[in-house]
N, CA, C and O of each residue as an XYZ file, in Angstrom:
564
protein
N     102.642   -227.152    247.935
C     103.510   -226.631    246.904
C     102.646   -225.916    245.872
O     101.608   -226.434    245.462
N     103.069   -224.733    245.455
C     102.340   -223.941    244.471
C     103.077   -224.015    243.143
O     104.289   -223.816    243.075
N     102.326   -224.304    242.099
C     102.904   -224.388    240.759
C     102.170   -223.393    239.869
O     100.947   -223.450    239.735
N     102.927   -222.483    239.265
C     102.352   -221.517    238.338
C     102.466   -222.101    236.934
O     103.568   -222.249    236.404
N     101.330   -222.431    236.337
C     101.339   -223.076    235.028
C     101.757   -222.125    233.912
O     102.186   -222.569    232.847
N     101.636   -220.821    234.149
C     102.012   -219.856    233.122
C     103.505   -219.551    233.123
O     104.011   -218.948    232.177
N     104.215   -219.958    234.172
C     105.625   -219.603    234.274
C     106.494   -220.350    233.274
O     107.542   -219.842    232.873
N     106.085   -221.534    232.867
C     106.881   -222.315    231.921
C     108.061   -223.012    232.577
O     108.891   -223.605    231.887
N     108.146   -222.949    233.892
C     109.237   -223.606    234.617
C     108.652   -224.788    235.378
O     107.789   -224.620    236.240
N     109.121   -225.956    235.058
C     108.613   -227.166    235.701
C     109.787   -227.969    236.233
O     110.842   -228.046    235.603
N     109.590   -228.564    237.396
C     110.632   -229.421    237.957
C     110.349   -230.863    237.558
O     109.209   -231.234    237.279
N     111.386   -231.651    237.538
C     111.239   -233.056    237.158
C     111.027   -233.944    238.382
O     111.138   -235.167    238.294
N     110.721   -233.326    239.520
C     110.500   -234.105    240.740
C     109.222   -234.926    240.620
O     108.190   -234.435    240.164
N     109.313   -236.161    241.031
C     108.137   -237.029    241.037
C     107.405   -236.876    242.359
O     108.019   -236.695    243.410
N     106.089   -236.952    242.290
C     105.257   -236.832    243.482
C     104.471   -238.124    243.632
O     103.871   -238.616    242.676
N     104.484   -238.660    244.833
C     103.702   -239.858    245.106
C     102.257   -239.424    245.310
O     101.976   -238.621    246.199
N     101.347   -239.934    244.513
C      99.949   -239.509    244.572
C      99.305   -239.793    245.928
O      98.328   -239.131    246.280
N      99.808   -240.739    246.689
C      99.225   -241.013    248.006
C      99.591   -239.924    249.018
O      98.973   -239.842    250.079
N     100.595   -239.080    248.705
C     100.993   -237.985    249.592
C     100.155   -236.722    249.379
O     100.260   -235.780    250.165
N      99.337   -236.686    248.344
C      98.558   -235.490    248.022
C      97.262   -235.488    248.820
O      96.468   -236.425    248.728
N      97.045   -234.416    249.617
C      95.798   -234.273    250.368
C      94.724   -233.647    249.490
O      93.597   -234.138    249.429
N      95.080   -232.557    248.808
C      94.107   -231.881    247.949
C      94.845   -231.085    246.879
O      96.030   -230.777    246.999
N      94.104   -230.771    245.843
C      94.635   -229.934    244.769
C      93.660   -228.782    244.566
O      92.479   -228.996    244.291
N      94.156   -227.583    244.701
C      93.355   -226.384    244.445
C      93.858   -225.748    243.164
O      95.057   -225.518    242.999
N      92.941   -225.468    242.265
C      93.306   -224.841    241.002
C      92.645   -223.470    240.941
O      91.421   -223.352    241.017
N      93.464   -222.443    240.804
C      92.966   -221.071    240.672
C      93.219   -220.604    239.250
O      94.355   -220.605    238.775
N      92.147   -220.203    238.574
C      92.252   -219.751    237.193
C      91.668   -218.349    237.096
O      90.537   -218.103    237.515
N      92.452   -217.437    236.541
C      91.978   -216.084    236.303
C      91.199   -216.104    234.991
O      91.778   -216.300    233.923
N      89.890   -215.902    235.076
C      89.051   -215.990    233.880
C      88.844   -214.642    233.207
O      88.136   -214.557    232.203
N      89.451   -213.583    233.744
C      89.315   -212.273    233.113
C      90.040   -212.294    231.777
O      91.134   -212.845    231.651
N      89.420   -211.695    230.805
C      90.052   -211.619    229.492
C      91.091   -210.509    229.523
O      90.801   -209.383    229.926
N      92.276   -210.832    229.103
C      93.344   -209.849    229.028
C      93.457   -209.385    227.589
O      93.759   -210.167    226.687
N      93.214   -208.119    227.392
C      93.285   -207.562    226.054
C      94.712   -207.088    225.822
O      95.211   -206.217    226.535
N      95.356   -207.659    224.833
C      96.747   -207.320    224.558
C      96.881   -205.918    223.971
O      97.774   -205.161    224.354
N      96.012   -205.583    223.064
C      96.124   -204.307    222.379
C      95.014   -203.378    222.854
O      94.040   -203.142    222.140
N      95.170   -202.861    224.054
C      94.145   -201.997    224.635
C      94.141   -200.652    223.916
O      95.179   -200.150    223.486
N      92.963   -200.094    223.803
C      92.875   -198.732    223.279
C      93.486   -197.809    224.324
O      93.275   -197.995    225.523
N      94.228   -196.835    223.881
C      94.883   -195.936    224.820
C      93.843   -195.047    225.485
O      93.035   -194.400    224.818
N      93.879   -195.028    226.800
C      92.918   -194.248    227.566
C      93.509   -192.872    227.832
O      94.707   -192.734    228.079
N      92.679   -191.886    227.781
C      93.107   -190.521    228.010
C      92.588   -190.064    229.371
O      91.382   -189.888    229.547
N      93.491   -189.871    230.333
C      93.111   -189.419    231.672
C      93.188   -187.896    231.725
O      94.175   -187.299    231.296
N      92.144   -187.280    232.250
C      92.073   -185.830    232.374
C      92.030   -185.458    233.853
O      91.209   -185.982    234.604
N      92.914   -184.553    234.270
C      92.953   -184.090    235.656
C      92.662   -182.588    235.662
O      93.432   -181.817    235.090
N      91.563   -182.154    236.300
C      91.241   -180.724    236.329
C      92.217   -179.945    237.209
O      92.736   -180.457    238.202
N      92.452   -178.690    236.815
C      93.324   -177.844    237.623
C      92.752   -176.439    237.703
O      91.974   -176.019    236.847
N      93.152   -175.717    238.751
C      92.799   -174.306    238.899
C      94.071   -173.543    239.235
O      95.017   -174.102    239.789
N      94.080   -172.256    238.893
C      95.252   -171.419    239.140
C      94.842   -170.260    240.038
O      93.877   -169.552    239.750
N      95.586   -170.069    241.135
C      95.397   -168.934    242.031
C      96.616   -168.039    241.843
O      97.712   -168.367    242.296
N      96.415   -166.900    241.169
C      97.514   -165.986    240.877
C      97.306   -164.696    241.651
O      96.331   -163.980    241.424
N      98.224   -164.398    242.569
C      98.171   -163.195    243.406
C      96.836   -163.043    244.130
O      96.297   -161.940    244.218
N      96.311   -164.137    244.641
C      95.088   -164.111    245.430
C      93.809   -164.210    244.624
O      92.724   -164.318    245.195
N      93.919   -164.176    243.312
C      92.739   -164.288    242.464
C      92.680   -165.691    241.897
O      93.551   -166.109    241.135
N      91.648   -166.405    242.279
C      91.502   -167.782    241.816
C      90.650   -167.805    240.556
O      89.574   -167.211    240.500
N      91.150   -168.492    239.566
C      90.385   -168.642    238.329
C      90.210   -170.118    238.052
O      91.183   -170.865    237.946
N      88.990   -170.519    237.940
C      88.716   -171.907    237.585
C      88.712   -172.025    236.075
O      87.685   -171.848    235.419
N      89.853   -172.320    235.552
C      89.957   -172.539    234.116
C      89.372   -173.914    233.856
O      89.749   -174.892    234.502
N      88.471   -173.984    232.931
C      87.869   -175.279    232.627
C      88.796   -176.070    231.726
O      88.461   -176.415    230.593
N      89.962   -176.345    232.262
C      90.962   -177.101    231.517
C      91.446   -178.263    232.359
O      91.282   -178.290    233.579
N      92.032   -179.199    231.688
C      92.566   -180.381    232.353
C      93.978   -180.641    231.876
O      94.339   -180.337    230.739
N      94.767   -181.209    232.768
C      96.043   -181.766    232.340
C      95.735   -183.117    231.727
O      94.941   -183.886    232.270
N      96.350   -183.402    230.615
C      96.050   -184.635    229.900
C      97.188   -185.633    230.065
O      98.359   -185.292    229.901
N      96.830   -186.861    230.390
C      97.784   -187.961    230.496
C      97.288   -189.049    229.559
O      96.503   -189.906    229.963
N      97.738   -189.023    228.312
C      97.161   -189.934    227.327
C      97.823   -191.303    227.302
O      97.223   -192.270    227.771
N      99.023   -191.420    226.780
C      99.589   -192.768    226.646
C     100.263   -193.248    227.920
O     100.396   -194.456    228.121
N     100.689   -192.341    228.780
C     101.395   -192.751    229.992
C     100.694   -192.167    231.212
O     101.022   -191.060    231.641
N      99.731   -192.895    231.777
C      99.013   -192.357    232.936
C      99.873   -192.296    234.193
O      99.534   -191.568    235.126
N     100.980   -193.043    234.244
C     101.889   -192.970    235.384
C     102.871   -191.839    235.132
O     103.434   -191.740    234.042
N     103.081   -190.991    236.120
C     104.054   -189.910    235.998
C     104.733   -189.716    237.347
O     104.218   -190.141    238.381
N     105.890   -189.070    237.325
C     106.542   -188.732    238.589
C     106.362   -187.235    238.833
O     105.877   -186.513    237.961
N     106.750   -186.773    240.014
C     106.507   -185.381    240.378
C     107.354   -184.408    239.558
O     106.939   -183.269    239.340
N     108.508   -184.827    239.110
C     109.343   -183.954    238.265
C     108.627   -183.672    236.943
O     108.568   -182.523    236.508
N     108.085   -184.703    236.305
C     107.358   -184.509    235.049
C     106.076   -183.715    235.268
O     105.708   -182.883    234.438
N     105.400   -183.968    236.376
C     104.175   -183.234    236.694
C     104.478   -181.751    236.890
O     103.726   -180.895    236.423
N     105.581   -181.444    237.581
C     105.990   -180.053    237.780
C     106.291   -179.389    236.442
O     105.911   -178.238    236.227
N     106.960   -180.088    235.550
C     107.258   -179.542    234.219
C     105.979   -179.249    233.450
O     105.876   -178.230    232.767
N     105.013   -180.138    233.562
C     103.739   -179.950    232.875
C     103.006   -178.719    233.432
O     102.410   -177.953    232.674
N     103.053   -178.538    234.743
C     102.393   -177.391    235.371
C     103.099   -176.089    235.002
O     102.440   -175.078    234.759
N     104.433   -176.102    234.957
C     105.174   -174.909    234.538
C     104.833   -174.536    233.099
O     104.750   -173.354    232.765
N     104.639   -175.524    232.262
C     104.256   -175.272    230.874
C     102.876   -174.621    230.797
O     102.660   -173.699    230.010
N     101.942   -175.108    231.622
C     100.600   -174.516    231.672
C     100.685   -173.059    232.119
O     100.043   -172.191    231.528
N     101.478   -172.786    233.163
C     101.615   -171.419    233.656
C     102.215   -170.501    232.592
O     101.785   -169.359    232.430
N     103.198   -171.005    231.879
C     103.864   -170.193    230.857
C     102.931   -169.891    229.690
O     102.846   -168.748    229.242
N     102.233   -170.909    229.197
C     101.423   -170.727    227.994
C     100.038   -170.142    228.278
O      99.512   -169.391    227.456
N      99.445   -170.468    229.413
C      98.098   -169.969    229.712
C      98.103   -168.621    230.431
O      97.210   -167.800    230.224
N      99.115   -168.394    231.280
C      99.115   -167.186    232.112
C     100.338   -166.297    231.899
O     100.423   -165.229    232.505
N     101.275   -166.701    231.067
C     102.462   -165.895    230.785
C     103.449   -165.824    231.935
O     104.224   -164.871    232.021
N     103.438   -166.812    232.822
C     104.351   -166.834    233.972
C     105.572   -167.668    233.594
O     105.474   -168.874    233.370
N     106.722   -167.001    233.527
C     107.953   -167.665    233.084
C     108.687   -168.307    234.260
O     108.310   -168.137    235.420
N     109.741   -169.046    233.929
C     110.608   -169.640    234.966
C     111.201   -168.529    235.837
O     111.326   -168.686    237.052
N     111.565   -167.403    235.207
C     112.133   -166.266    235.929
C     111.119   -165.707    236.923
O     111.471   -165.389    238.059
N     109.853   -165.587    236.496
C     108.798   -165.107    237.400
C     108.638   -166.047    238.590
O     108.467   -165.599    239.724
N     108.692   -167.338    238.331
C     108.563   -168.323    239.411
C     109.749   -168.251    240.368
O     109.594   -168.421    241.577
N     110.934   -167.995    239.814
C     112.142   -167.925    240.636
C     112.040   -166.810    241.679
O     112.483   -166.976    242.815
N     111.456   -165.678    241.290
C     111.352   -164.533    242.195
C     109.990   -164.425    242.874
O     109.721   -163.443    243.566
N     109.146   -165.405    242.689
C     107.809   -165.369    243.296
C     107.902   -165.552    244.808
O     108.762   -166.277    245.309
N     106.995   -164.877    245.529
C     106.930   -165.052    246.982
C     106.407   -166.441    247.321
O     106.872   -167.078    248.266
N     105.440   -166.901    246.544
C     104.892   -168.253    246.697
C     104.777   -168.866    245.313
O     104.355   -168.206    244.364
N     105.147   -170.112    245.205
C     104.991   -170.833    243.936
C     104.936   -172.322    244.263
O     105.966   -172.978    244.422
N     103.719   -172.839    244.358
C     103.554   -174.255    244.681
C     102.267   -174.773    244.065
O     101.424   -174.008    243.597
N     102.140   -176.089    244.077
C     100.875   -176.685    243.654
C     100.509   -177.798    244.615
O     101.371   -178.446    245.210
N      99.210   -178.000    244.751
C      98.687   -179.022    245.651
C      97.973   -180.070    244.821
O      97.081   -179.760    244.032
N      98.377   -181.312    245.011
C      97.737   -182.433    244.327
C      96.767   -183.063    245.319
O      97.177   -183.530    246.382
N      95.485   -183.077    244.974
C      94.458   -183.698    245.809
C      94.131   -185.069    245.228
O      93.820   -185.200    244.044
N      94.207   -186.080    246.078
C      93.960   -187.451    245.637
C      92.529   -187.871    245.955
O      91.901   -187.334    246.867
N      92.033   -188.815    245.210
C      90.663   -189.306    245.388
C      90.476   -190.017    246.725
O      89.350   -190.131    247.208
N      91.571   -190.500    247.332
C      91.464   -191.176    248.624
C      91.445   -190.192    249.794
O      91.438   -190.612    250.952
N      91.436   -188.871    249.501
C      91.372   -187.859    250.547
C      92.709   -187.247    250.897
O      92.750   -186.230    251.589
N      93.790   -187.822    250.448
C      95.113   -187.287    250.746
C      95.462   -186.120    249.845
O      94.788   -185.859    248.848
N      96.539   -185.415    250.216
C      97.021   -184.336    249.364
C      98.527   -184.219    249.504
O      99.113   -184.667    250.490
N      99.142   -183.612    248.506
C     100.587   -183.437    248.497
C     100.896   -182.047    247.967
O     100.429   -181.679    246.889
N     101.675   -181.272    248.708
C     102.058   -179.921    248.301
C     103.492   -179.968    247.794
O     104.386   -180.483    248.466
N     103.698   -179.420    246.594
C     105.028   -179.418    245.982
C     105.406   -178.006    245.555
O     104.593   -177.277    244.986
N     106.645   -177.632    245.836
C     107.149   -176.314    245.465
C     107.553   -176.310    243.993
O     108.221   -177.233    243.524
N     107.148   -175.275    243.270
C     107.492   -175.184    241.852
C     108.964   -174.843    241.641
O     109.509   -175.110    240.570
N     109.617   -174.257    242.645
C     111.030   -173.886    242.515
C     111.979   -174.968    242.997
O     113.195   -174.804    242.898
N     111.464   -176.051    243.508
C     112.305   -177.103    244.068
C     113.040   -177.861    242.969
O     112.511   -178.083    241.880
N     114.255   -178.244    243.279
C     115.031   -179.089    242.359
C     115.069   -180.531    242.863
O     115.592   -181.418    242.188
N     114.515   -180.755    244.048
C     114.501   -182.091    244.643
C     113.119   -182.708    244.492
O     112.114   -182.112    244.879
N     113.081   -183.899    243.930
C     111.817   -184.588    243.719
C     111.933   -186.011    244.242
O     112.997   -186.628    244.177
N     110.836   -186.516    244.756
C     110.828   -187.916    245.160
C     110.653   -188.764    243.911
O     110.178   -188.282    242.883
N     111.031   -190.004    244.005
C     110.921   -190.903    242.858
C     109.541   -191.544    242.769
O     109.304   -192.412    241.929
N     108.630   -191.111    243.641
C     107.290   -191.705    243.651
C     106.573   -191.481    242.334
O     106.672   -190.418    241.723
N     105.853   -192.500    241.913
C     105.027   -192.383    240.719
C     103.593   -192.092    241.129
O     103.130   -192.543    242.176
N     102.904   -191.341    240.298
C     101.509   -190.988    240.534
C     100.715   -191.458    239.330
O     101.120   -191.231    238.190
N      99.581   -192.114    239.575
C      98.703   -192.517    238.475
C      97.620   -191.451    238.325
O      97.004   -191.036    239.307
N      97.397   -191.018    237.100
C      96.447   -189.931    236.832
C      95.040   -190.246    237.338
O      94.317   -189.332    237.737
N      94.639   -191.511    237.329
C      93.280   -191.844    237.776
C      93.113   -191.681    239.287
O      91.986   -191.637    239.780
N      94.229   -191.591    240.034
C      94.170   -191.401    241.482
C      94.087   -189.931    241.889
O      93.821   -189.625    243.051
N      94.312   -189.021    240.940
C      94.329   -187.589    241.237
C      92.939   -186.999    241.015
O      92.342   -187.164    239.952
N      92.437   -186.308    242.038
C      91.116   -185.675    241.944
C      91.215   -184.323    241.242
O      90.462   -184.037    240.311
N      92.167   -183.488    241.707
C      92.369   -182.178    241.090
C      93.726   -181.626    241.518
O      94.371   -182.146    242.429
N      94.138   -180.562    240.837
C      95.393   -179.883    241.163
C      95.102   -178.396    241.295
O      94.457   -177.801    240.433
N      95.586   -177.800    242.387
C      95.467   -176.355    242.589
C      96.860   -175.747    242.521
O      97.761   -176.152    243.255
N      97.025   -174.778    241.639
C      98.313   -174.116    241.446
C      98.222   -172.736    242.099
O      97.285   -171.983    241.830
N      99.195   -172.400    242.957
C      99.204   -171.111    243.653
C     100.512   -170.389    243.365
O     101.598   -170.922    243.593
N     100.387   -169.158    242.855
C     101.567   -168.335    242.587
C     101.282   -166.929    243.093
O     100.262   -166.328    242.754
N     102.200   -166.409    243.914
C     102.136   -165.012    244.340
C     103.448   -164.383    243.910
O     104.509   -164.678    244.461
N     103.356   -163.512    242.916
C     104.573   -162.934    242.358
C     105.116   -161.861    243.280
O     104.376   -161.218    244.024
N     106.422   -161.686    243.213
C     107.095   -160.669    244.007
C     107.801   -159.708    243.084
O     107.767   -159.866    241.863
N     108.441   -158.709    243.667
C     109.198   -157.766    242.850
C     110.592   -158.314    242.651
O     111.156   -158.959    243.534
N     111.140   -158.049    241.480
C     112.478   -158.566    241.142
C     113.542   -157.705    241.768
O     114.732   -157.975    241.601
């Protein structure tokens, strides 16, 4: 029988001590800091616009909430495109290609369309992301 001493839930069942073979006690000795300093996660990104790749020495910042979903990540990338490169939602709508690739530290990658309205509910932790490559090829309206 396993008893979690931190749960605060105890049964009133009596145990005969002669029935006990052994008692194993596991104690987590790591100090848990209640008021952690907020960590700022930085994820580098590059933008490939119409075949020209520019390594902007910039990072997406995830300060108080390192967990994000793909919808929020897409919004953040659209904001970067709008403010850094002048690419609007309208430009993305008529673009021949508009996607970004998330490269993970474990070797995996995920390609997401910037024009998509469908997003998975998966959460991504900023510390698991190695880099993001944004690709946009504009078309004629």
